[in-house]
C-alpha positions, 0 to 999 in steps of 0.5 A: 729494159735499156741495152745500157743496163747490160753493157760493162761498166767501170768506175768514173774516177779513182777510188783511194783508201787506207785502212788495216790489214786483217792478218798483218796487222799494218796499214794498207793503202789501196787505190782503185782505177778505171780500166778498159773493156774485157780487162776484168779485175786486176790487182797489183802489188805496188810494194813488189818490183815489177807491178806484177798484174793478178788477174781476179780469176778462179784459176789464180786462187792460190789459198782459201784458208780463213780468206781467198788468196789470188797470186801469180809468179810469187805475188799474192793478194789475200782477202780479196773477197769483200772487195770483189763482192762489192764490185760484183754487187755494184756491177763493176766488170773492169778495174785496176786495184793497187796495193802496197801490201799482200792484203786488202784493207779489211775496213769494218769487215764488211762490204759497205765501205767498199760499196760507199766508195763506189757510190761516192765516185759512180760508175760508168758504162762502157761500149761493150756488153757483159758476157754471161754464163747461163747454168744449163745442167746442175753441178755440184761439189761437196767436202765433209758435210759442206755442199756448193752446187749450181742449178739452172734458173732464169735468174741468179739466185742464191740459197745459202744455209749454215750450222754452227754449234753456237746458241746464237747461231745454230742453223740460219738460211737465206734466199735471195734473187741478186741485184744491185738493190737487193745486195746494197740493202741486204747483204753488203752491211753483214761483217765477218765473224768469229769466235773469241777462242779462235781468234786468241789461238790465231793471234798466238800463231801471228795470224789475224793480228788486225782483227778486233771489234771494229772489223769483225763480229766476235762471239764468246761461248754465249753472246756477241762481245761487240757492244753495238751487237748485230747489224741484223738477226741473220748477219752470220748467214748474210756475211757468207752470202756476201763471201760467196758473191766475191768468190763466184765473181772470179768466174770473171762474168755474171752467173745466170743460175741457181747457187745453193749452198750449205756449210760452204766456204772459200775452198768449196766456192772455188772448187765449184768454179772449177768443177763448172768449167771442166763441164762445158755441157753444164753452161753456155756463154752468152752476151746481151740478150735482145728481148725485142728480136725474139730470136734468142733462145735465152730471151726469157732469161732475167738478166741483173740490171744495175743502176747507171750512176751518173751522179754522186750518190749519198753513202749508204748508212749502217742499220 
């Protein structure tokens, strides 16, 4: 394994896209630009004066109802979780995201379009190592019957369970060991989902105005009403994992530990990060691990490695 695999990354070239906003129903233009080391992911509202820079940080979360919204000094950007999930899944640490509206384009309701855009331009390694947060003691939060926790583990693993009173969903669970390959193959295609009765209620309240069968899986009382059906039988729980990867990336560095969740969501994911950082005895921050030196106490950890995209890659097809 080379040292380069654990260096920070940014994108090689600027990315531009335009798509509808889930909640406003209006077209949103987005530009993603390369950025320097240790900058993290920065969002800028270009439609507002002053170009307020909102860092993708768990402390900047302003709302977790229906989506994750971050903000600073009165400026907010909502529905950031799918884009953040794609950036995390492809190993991008530093980028500037400019939007001309209060939300990120919804695209097809998954992270796949963002992954394809990232693969199209490629990533480039930078001259500084990633920081890593290693979980050393169990930390957990709960609310109602939902729970989210982080446990010590030599690698980043996810175990997620959901339970919906719907005949097509009911109980689903999924386990994965995180890597860019596993993320692209198994997770990024999973679309957001909702129930027809809830969509109708939200739209009557002026919410989810951009929601449609083109950007969400919609269920009536018995079935999926999208003509194409599901992309995989466990698309529901996989989308929850997609969301969680985006939410956990608001920590600002990769986690080495086991994330275990049951009926969690944006709010609990954010509460878990706040609880984690409030208990320093539960974690340790490290940088690159030199396996050959034999001196690092964390040399046995399996750090996620990311492909170095030196050439343009073909977009991943929808399964």
